[in-house]
C-alpha positions as CSV (number, residue, x, y, z in Angstrom):
1,M,49.8,122.2,90.6
2,S,49.9,126.0,89.9
3,A,51.2,128.3,92.6
4,R,48.4,130.2,94.4
5,D,47.6,132.2,97.4
6,D,45.7,130.1,100.0
7,G,45.3,132.9,102.4
8,P,42.1,135.0,103.1
9,R,40.7,136.7,100.0
10,A,40.4,140.4,99.6
11,K,37.0,141.9,99.6
12,R,35.8,142.2,96.0
13,V,34.2,145.1,94.3
14,H,30.8,144.4,92.7
15,S,31.6,146.0,89.4
16,T,30.1,145.2,86.0
17,V,33.0,142.9,85.2
18,Y,32.4,141.0,88.4
19,Y,29.0,139.8,87.0
20,A,31.0,137.4,84.8
21,T,32.6,136.1,88.0
22,V,29.1,135.5,89.5
23,A,28.2,133.7,86.3
24,F,31.2,131.4,86.8
25,F,30.1,130.5,90.3
26,L,26.5,130.1,89.4
27,A,27.7,127.3,87.2
28,V,29.6,125.7,90.0
29,A,26.5,125.6,92.1
30,V,24.6,123.6,89.6
31,G,27.4,121.4,88.3
32,F,30.0,124.0,87.1
33,V,28.5,124.3,83.6
34,A,25.7,126.9,83.8
35,F,28.1,129.8,84.0
36,G,28.8,129.7,80.2
37,V,25.1,129.7,79.4
38,F,24.5,132.6,81.8
39,V,27.2,134.7,80.2
40,G,26.0,133.6,76.8
41,Q,22.6,135.0,77.5
42,R,24.2,138.3,78.4
43,S,26.0,138.3,75.1
44,I,22.7,138.1,73.2
45,A,21.9,141.6,74.5
46,R,25.1,143.2,73.3
47,K,23.4,146.4,72.1
48,Q,22.3,147.0,75.6
49,N,25.5,145.7,77.2
50,P,28.7,147.0,75.6
51,I,30.8,145.7,78.5
52,T,30.2,142.1,77.3
53,T,31.4,143.0,73.8
54,L,34.5,144.8,75.2
55,G,35.1,141.7,77.4
56,Q,35.7,139.6,74.3
57,I,38.6,141.9,73.4
58,F,40.1,142.8,76.8
59,I,39.6,139.7,79.0
60,P,42.6,137.4,78.6
61,P,42.0,133.8,77.7
62,P,42.4,131.2,80.5
63,Q,45.6,129.9,78.9
64,N,47.2,133.1,79.9
65,Y,46.6,132.2,83.6
66,F,47.1,128.4,83.6
67,G,49.6,127.9,80.8
68,K,47.6,125.1,79.2
69,D,44.4,124.3,77.3
70,R,42.8,122.1,80.0
71,I,42.5,122.3,83.8
72,N,41.2,119.8,86.4
73,V,38.9,121.1,89.1
74,L,37.6,119.4,92.2
75,L,34.0,120.3,93.1
76,L,32.8,119.5,96.6
77,G,29.5,119.9,98.3
78,I,29.7,119.6,102.1
79,D,27.1,118.4,104.5
80,Y,26.0,120.0,107.9
81,N,24.9,118.8,111.3
82,Y,22.4,120.4,113.6
83,D,22.9,121.3,117.2
84,Q,20.3,121.1,120.0
85,N,19.1,124.5,119.1
86,D,18.5,123.3,115.5
87,Q,21.3,125.5,114.2
88,E,23.6,124.3,111.4
89,Y,27.2,123.7,112.1
90,S,30.0,122.3,109.9
91,A,32.5,121.0,112.4
92,G,33.3,117.4,111.4
93,A,31.5,117.8,108.0
94,R,32.1,115.4,105.2
95,S,31.9,115.9,101.4
96,D,28.4,115.0,100.5
97,T,29.1,115.5,96.8
98,I,32.4,114.8,95.0
99,M,32.9,115.7,91.3
100,A,36.1,115.9,89.3
101,L,35.8,118.3,86.3
102,S,37.9,118.7,83.2
103,L,37.6,122.1,81.6
104,D,38.8,122.2,78.0
105,F,39.4,125.8,77.0
106,P,38.6,127.0,73.4
107,T,41.7,127.1,71.1
108,E,42.3,128.1,67.5
109,A,42.2,124.4,66.5
110,N,39.2,123.6,68.7
111,P,37.2,126.8,69.2
112,N,34.4,125.0,71.0
113,P,34.9,124.6,74.8
114,S,33.8,121.4,76.6
115,I,33.4,120.1,80.1
116,H,33.6,116.6,81.5
117,I,32.1,115.8,85.0
118,L,33.1,112.6,86.7
119,S,31.2,112.0,90.0
120,I,32.7,109.8,92.7
121,P,30.2,108.1,95.1
122,R,30.8,109.4,98.6
123,D,30.8,105.9,100.1
124,T,33.6,104.7,97.8
125,L,36.3,102.8,99.7
126,Y,39.7,104.6,99.6
127,T,43.0,103.6,101.1
128,F,44.7,106.6,102.5
129,P,48.5,107.2,102.2
130,D,49.1,106.0,105.8
131,G,47.4,102.7,104.9
132,H,44.1,103.0,106.7
133,Q,40.9,102.6,104.8
134,D,37.7,104.6,105.0
135,K,35.0,106.2,102.8
136,I,36.5,108.8,100.4
137,N,34.2,111.5,101.8
138,T,36.0,111.4,105.1
139,A,39.1,113.0,103.5
140,Y,37.4,116.3,103.9
141,Q,36.8,115.7,107.6
142,Q,40.4,114.7,108.2
143,G,41.7,117.9,106.7
144,G,40.8,119.8,109.9
145,S,38.5,122.6,110.9
146,S,39.6,125.0,108.2
147,L,37.5,124.9,105.0
148,V,40.7,125.6,103.0
149,K,42.7,122.8,104.6
150,S,39.8,120.4,104.4
151,S,39.3,121.2,100.7
152,Q,43.0,120.7,100.0
153,A,42.9,117.3,101.9
154,S,40.1,116.2,99.6
155,E,42.1,117.5,96.6
156,R,45.0,115.2,97.4
157,A,42.8,112.1,98.2
158,V,40.6,112.3,95.1
159,A,43.5,113.0,92.8
160,D,45.3,109.9,94.3
161,F,42.1,107.8,94.0
162,L,41.6,108.8,90.3
163,G,45.3,108.5,89.5
164,L,45.6,112.1,88.2
165,P,49.4,112.6,87.8
166,G,49.2,116.4,88.1
167,G,46.5,116.5,90.7
168,F,43.8,119.2,90.6
169,D,44.5,122.8,89.5
170,R,41.8,124.3,91.6
171,Y,39.0,123.4,94.0
172,V,35.5,124.8,94.6
173,T,33.7,123.9,97.8
174,L,30.0,124.6,98.2
175,R,28.2,124.9,101.5
176,I,24.9,123.0,101.6
177,D,22.7,126.1,100.8
178,A,24.5,127.0,97.6
179,T,22.5,124.9,95.2
180,K,19.3,125.6,97.0
181,E,19.8,129.4,96.8
182,V,20.7,129.2,93.1
183,I,17.6,127.3,92.2
184,D,15.5,129.8,94.1
185,A,17.3,132.7,92.4
186,I,16.3,131.4,89.0
187,G,12.7,130.8,90.0
188,G,12.8,127.0,90.6
189,I,13.0,124.1,88.1
190,D,10.6,121.6,86.6
191,V,11.6,118.0,87.5
192,V,10.0,114.6,86.9
193,P,11.2,112.3,89.7
194,D,12.5,108.9,88.5
195,E,10.6,107.1,91.3
196,T,8.2,107.6,94.1
197,M,9.9,108.9,97.3
198,D,8.4,109.0,100.8
199,Y,11.0,109.8,103.4
200,D,11.3,112.0,106.5
201,D,14.4,112.8,108.5
202,T,13.5,115.5,111.0
203,W,17.0,115.7,112.5
204,G,18.6,116.0,109.0
205,H,15.9,118.4,107.8
206,L,15.0,116.1,104.9
207,H,11.3,115.7,103.9
208,I,11.0,114.1,100.5
209,H,7.6,113.2,99.1
210,F,7.3,112.9,95.4
211,I,5.4,110.6,93.0
212,G,7.5,109.0,90.3
213,G,6.7,110.1,86.7
214,K,4.9,113.3,87.8
215,L,6.0,116.8,87.0
216,Y,6.9,119.1,89.9
217,H,8.0,122.7,89.9
218,M,10.6,122.5,92.7
219,N,12.0,125.3,94.7
220,G,15.6,125.1,95.9
221,D,14.8,123.2,99.1
222,Q,12.8,120.6,97.2
223,A,15.3,120.2,94.4
224,V,18.2,119.7,96.9
225,S,16.1,117.2,98.9
226,Y,15.2,115.3,95.8
227,S,18.9,115.2,94.6
228,R,20.0,114.0,98.1
229,F,17.5,111.1,98.3
230,R,19.4,107.8,98.6
231,H,17.0,105.5,100.4
232,D,16.4,103.0,97.6
233,A,18.0,99.9,96.2
234,C,20.6,101.9,94.3
235,S,21.6,104.3,97.1
236,D,24.5,106.7,96.3
237,P,24.9,105.9,92.6
238,C,21.2,106.7,92.0
239,R,21.6,109.9,94.0
240,I,24.4,110.9,91.7
241,K,22.1,110.4,88.7
242,R,19.5,112.7,90.3
243,Q,22.2,115.3,91.0
244,Q,23.2,115.2,87.3
245,Q,19.5,115.3,86.4
246,V,19.0,118.5,88.4
247,I,22.2,119.9,86.8
248,R,20.9,119.4,83.3
249,I,17.5,120.8,84.0
250,A,19.0,123.9,85.6
251,I,21.3,124.3,82.6
252,N,18.4,124.0,80.2
253,K,16.5,126.7,82.1
254,L,19.5,129.0,82.0
255,K,19.9,128.4,78.3
256,N,16.3,129.2,77.4
257,E,15.6,132.0,79.9
258,K,17.4,135.3,80.6
259,F,18.8,136.0,84.1
260,N,20.9,139.1,83.4
261,D,18.6,141.7,85.1
262,L,19.6,143.6,88.2
263,M,17.4,141.6,90.6
264,H,18.9,138.2,89.6
265,I,22.5,139.6,89.5
266,N,22.1,140.8,93.1
267,Q,20.7,137.5,94.2
268,L,23.5,135.5,92.6
269,I,26.1,137.7,94.1
270,G,24.6,137.0,97.4
271,V,24.7,133.3,96.8
272,F,28.3,133.5,95.9
273,N,29.3,135.5,98.9
274,R,27.6,133.2,101.4
275,N,28.2,129.8,100.0
276,V,31.4,129.3,98.0
277,V,35.0,128.7,99.1
278,T,37.6,128.4,96.3
279,D,41.2,129.1,95.4
280,F,40.3,130.5,91.9
281,T,41.4,134.2,91.7
282,P,38.9,136.8,90.5
283,A,40.8,137.3,87.3
284,E,40.7,133.6,86.6
285,E,37.0,133.4,87.2
286,V,36.3,136.2,84.8
287,S,38.5,134.7,82.1
288,I,36.9,131.2,82.4
289,A,33.3,132.7,82.5
290,N,34.1,134.6,79.3
291,A,35.7,131.6,77.6
292,F,32.7,129.3,78.2
293,S,30.1,131.9,77.4
294,T,29.2,130.1,74.1
295,I,29.3,126.5,75.4
296,D,26.9,124.0,73.8
297,L,25.0,121.5,75.9
298,S,26.3,118.7,73.8
299,A,29.8,119.6,75.0
300,V,28.9,118.8,78.6
301,K,29.5,115.1,79.4
302,T,28.7,113.5,82.8
303,D,29.6,110.1,84.2
304,Q,30.4,108.4,87.5
305,V,33.1,106.0,88.8
306,P,31.6,102.5,88.4
307,Y,31.8,100.0,91.3
308,L,32.1,96.2,91.4
309,R,30.1,95.6,94.6
310,D,29.1,96.9,98.0
311,E,30.5,95.5,101.2
312,E,30.2,96.1,105.0
313,L,33.5,96.6,106.6
314,D,34.5,97.0,110.3
315,C,36.4,100.2,109.5
316,C,33.6,102.1,107.9
317,G,30.3,100.3,107.5
318,D,28.7,100.0,104.0
319,V,31.1,100.9,101.3
320,L,31.4,100.7,97.5
321,I,34.3,98.9,95.9
322,A,35.3,100.8,92.8
323,D,36.0,99.1,89.5
324,D,39.6,100.2,89.1
325,D,39.9,99.2,85.4
326,A,36.7,101.0,84.4
327,K,37.8,104.0,86.5
328,A,41.2,104.2,84.8
329,Q,39.5,104.2,81.4
330,L,37.2,107.1,82.3
331,V,40.1,109.1,83.7
332,Q,42.1,108.5,80.6
333,K,39.2,109.5,78.4
334,Y,38.1,112.6,80.3
335,F,41.4,114.0,81.8
336,L,44.4,112.6,80.0
337,D,43.6,112.0,76.3
338,P,44.0,114.9,73.8
339,V,41.0,117.1,73.5
340,T,38.6,116.0,70.8
341,P,37.0,118.9,68.9
342,V,33.3,119.3,69.7
343,A,31.3,119.7,66.5
344,T,28.7,122.4,66.6
345,S,26.5,123.8,63.8
346,P,24.8,127.1,63.3
347,P,21.0,127.3,63.7
348,V,19.1,126.0,60.7
349,D,16.7,128.3,58.9
350,P,13.1,127.2,59.8
351,K,12.1,127.7,56.2
352,V,14.7,125.1,55.1
353,L,13.4,122.6,57.7
354,A,9.8,123.2,56.7
355,A,10.7,122.4,53.1
356,I,11.7,118.8,54.1
357,P,8.7,116.5,53.6
358,P,8.1,114.4,56.8
359,S,7.1,111.5,54.6
360,T,10.8,111.2,53.5
361,I,12.0,110.5,57.0
362,Q,11.7,107.1,58.7
363,V,11.8,107.1,62.5
364,D,12.5,104.6,65.3
365,V,11.1,105.6,68.6
366,Q,12.4,104.2,71.9
367,N,11.1,104.7,75.5
368,G,14.0,106.1,77.6
369,T,11.9,106.8,80.7
370,G,10.1,103.5,81.5
371,E,6.8,105.3,81.6
372,P,4.2,103.1,79.8
373,G,3.0,104.4,76.5
374,I,5.3,107.5,76.3
375,A,7.1,106.2,73.2
376,G,3.8,105.4,71.5
377,K,2.5,108.9,72.3
378,L,5.5,110.5,70.6
379,A,5.3,108.1,67.7
380,S,1.6,109.0,67.2
381,E,2.5,112.7,67.3
382,L,5.1,112.3,64.6
383,Q,2.9,110.0,62.5
384,A,0.1,112.5,62.5
385,Q,2.5,115.0,60.9
386,G,3.4,112.6,58.1
387,F,6.6,111.0,59.4
388,K,7.0,107.2,58.8
389,I,7.4,105.2,62.1
390,A,9.6,102.2,61.6
391,S,9.4,100.8,65.2
392,V,8.4,101.6,68.8
393,A,10.4,99.9,71.5
394,D,12.2,100.3,74.8
395,A,15.6,102.0,75.0
396,D,18.6,100.2,76.6
397,S,18.0,102.2,79.8
398,F,15.2,104.2,81.5
399,D,17.4,107.0,82.9
400,H,17.0,109.5,80.0
401,D,16.0,113.0,81.3
402,T,16.6,114.6,78.0
403,T,15.1,113.4,74.7
404,E,17.9,112.3,72.2
405,I,17.5,112.4,68.5
406,H,20.1,110.3,66.7
407,V,20.5,110.8,62.9
408,H,21.6,107.9,60.8
409,S,20.6,109.2,57.4
410,T,23.4,110.0,55.0
411,K,21.0,111.4,52.4
412,Q,19.3,113.8,54.8
413,P,21.6,115.1,57.5
414,L,18.9,117.6,58.7
415,A,16.5,114.8,59.4
416,G,17.1,115.2,63.2
417,E,16.5,118.9,63.2
418,R,13.3,118.3,61.2
419,V,12.0,115.9,63.8
420,R,12.9,118.2,66.7
421,S,11.1,121.1,64.9
422,A,8.0,118.9,64.5
423,L,8.1,118.0,68.2
424,A,8.6,121.7,69.3
425,L,11.0,120.3,72.0
426,Q,14.0,122.6,72.2
427,T,15.5,120.6,75.1
428,A,16.0,117.6,72.8
429,E,19.6,116.9,71.8
430,V,20.4,116.1,68.1
431,S,23.5,114.2,67.2
432,I,24.7,112.6,64.0
433,D,25.8,109.0,64.5
434,T,28.8,107.7,62.7
435,P,27.8,104.7,60.5
436,T,29.6,101.4,61.0
437,P,29.9,98.4,58.7
438,S,28.5,96.1,61.3
439,A,25.4,98.1,62.1
440,T,23.1,99.4,59.4
441,P,20.1,101.3,61.0
442,S,16.7,100.5,59.5
443,S,15.6,104.1,59.9
444,D,16.9,107.7,59.2
445,V,16.4,108.8,62.8
446,T,16.1,107.2,66.3
447,V,14.3,109.2,68.9
448,I,15.0,108.1,72.6
449,V,12.2,109.7,74.5
450,G,13.3,111.5,77.7
451,R,11.3,112.8,80.7
452,D,11.5,116.4,79.2
453,Y,9.0,115.3,76.5
454,D,6.3,114.2,78.9
455,A,6.9,117.2,81.1
456,A,6.8,119.8,78.4
457,P,3.0,120.3,78.1
458,Q,2.2,119.9,81.7
459,K,3.3,123.2,83.2
460,Q,0.3,123.4,85.4
461,A,1.6,120.8,87.9
462,S,3.1,122.2,91.1
463,A,5.3,120.9,93.8
464,E,3.8,119.1,96.8
465,K,5.1,119.2,100.3
């Protein structure tokens, strides 16, 4: 682990260059990835913002600070209790959210940065070095009353649990209001809940009332409440999926809308000052924000540690027993294996796409949301424009928030972009699948319909209390 100063941080100057730092921590608040998108939006306006252009020249690459092309970061979100006067206090807090992140910096051989996020369910059983067992989120509590010491205790426990030989290079700890304030600062987000939720916890300040499959424009408080819901059959693993859903929706909004005006900058600076504790230095923050300013959403991968079963133990109540073999495979893939270059391509000229006849593209459509009729709806839309529909069926799972367009065609590699253009769905992710001898697709393109498709034309819906 790199040497660093764990003492109090000096007061920072809110200079123009510090805006990149704010972008860095904005990303942390919504899953550590939005900062690159935010800085990227600022880069679009280079004529009005020469500082950004100069930053490309004068800001050192992250390798200058860390001495390597990848670092591991622990992201924690801590919970709060409430006293008799209904005031928040964090004494005895636990880590409500635990995410291990691998940040792969751009290099000459691999100029496209990438991020891997591995979530650890907070109720996962962990055996501490002294032999006692408890839920892994208690490691933060056992670190003591200091936020720094608690964060470092979690660093050691999570690194040991995952089997990371070098541990974590840095940590970022978010107070409970961080994500809420970030969502409010960007004007809220549009979310389609994966199921109906009707839950009240007055003491815990949780009031969650959503109808599954309906579009809501959620403010920060609603988005956090939605992502914290765990009172269903799936419990914590499903809550992690909702957290990752909120992350991706926030990233998409940051990617498609600009938040580099003075009002938003001031709001985001305030969010940072109030809600983030970290051992990144200011120079490191600026460097990483700059390095990830052009990140592509396809380079952001999310997963969670799988578990074999849940048990009720005398030591700690209901716990999840991790699948150690599957966990080791994910850690190897995300944190230990050499970095795999992320393929990106420049935008395609709309005139080139328009010249491709829809009748030459055969499409399979799969329902990735579980909502009845949604695959048929998309298939009808494509068919009306002249595309050939090969089949309409269910996908392997119904947890797709983002529409995926998989290209199988070797004769028309732009088939996926042509389909996305026809759907006018910019959030859809296009990927080219590698053909295998054992599987010969019957179509040129497979579209897995996500919740973003059904939500796109329904902007009039609003959140309900």
